[in-house]
N, C-alpha and C positions, 0 to 999 in steps of 0.2 A: 295788374288787373286784366283777365281774358276775354276778348271781345270774339268768342266764337259759336256766340247762342245763333240759332237759324233765323228768326226773323228781326226786324230793325221796332225799335220800339216807336210806335203812335200817339196821335191825341186821345186816341180812345183807353189808354193805356194809363192808370190812375197811380196814384201813392198809398199806398196801405194806410200811411199813416193820417194824411190830412185830405186826400181825395185830388190835388192838383195832380196836373200832368207829371207823368212818372217820365223820367230822363236815366234812371239807372234800375236794372233788374238783376238780381241776384239767384243763382240758382243752388241751394240748399244741397248737402251731403244726405240728408233725410228724404228729399227728392222733391221738397216744395218749393216754390217761387215767391220774393218779393220784390214789389215793385217801391222804388221812391222818389219824391222829387228830387230836385239836385240839392236842397237844403237839409232834408232828411236823410239822404243819401251820404252825406258829408258826415254828418251827426250819427249815423250808425256805423259808418264802414269800417272803422279798427276793429267791433265785436263782427262783423260780416266776414271779415279777413277770415277769421278761424273757423268757421261755421259753412261756408259757402265753395261748393267746387267751381263755380263760374261768377263772375262778375262782367256785366256789362253796362258800360258808363258810356251816355250821350248826351252829358252835358255840356262837353262844348257847341253844342248845338246853338245854346243860349248864347255865346259870345259870339256866332257867327251869324245869327239871326240880326242880333244888335248890330253888328258890323255892316251887313246887307243892306240893311233899313237905313243907314246913317250915309252909304253909299247911294241908295233911292233917292232919300230927302235931299241931297246936294245935288243930285243932278237934276232933280225939278226945280229947284230954285235958280239955274243959271239961263 
């Protein structure tokens, strides 16, 4: 996957399939862009690889958010 697209995804970017927050953006060779949540991105990744010129995946933020939240909770309990 290629992470060379100009801007990072934000909470305003929504999944084209379900409307959840998008963590994956695919720029198609035909010129369009598709946005997917992590679930739908994983589901459609095999077909996207053949059609996309670039795929930007920020789904690692999901585990980073959980890790930082767990660290904050542990620190608050002390």
